[in-house]
C-alpha positions, 0 to 999 in steps of 0.5 A: 717112373712109370708106377702107380702114380702114374698110372692115377694120372691117368685115371684121374684125368679120364675119370675128370674128362668123360665125367665118370668115376675111377671106379666107375671105369675099375667096376664091370659097369657095361653102360656105353658112358663106362665103358667108353670111360675103360677103352679110353684109359686101357688106350691110354696106358698102351699108349704110354708103352703098358703091357696088356699083362701091366694094365691088367694087374693095374685095372683089376682085369683079365689081360684077355679083356685089356687085349680085347679093347687094344684091339677094338678100341679104332672100331669104338673110336670111330663110333663115338664123336664124343669119344673122339672129343675125349681122348683130343682133351685127354691128350691136351691135359697130357700134353701129348698132342 
């Protein structure tokens, strides 16, 4: 099922890979590393079929914030080499290759 456990698992994987705690990912911290991790988590949930409204509830963000992250993900991915490496590793862990 796509419940909370499903989300927690992905939060943990992103946290392990980026070395940013889940608490920080879910915070409103604006430092680059935290924002990168937040973008990765939103992207993964979006790819798994979560609607922005569902993601916003799980991550305690506004739907507008989630939509912003989704629409700007590719640009952020293109500008950060580590983001691409993190994404590849996260996908490997999730078995989504």
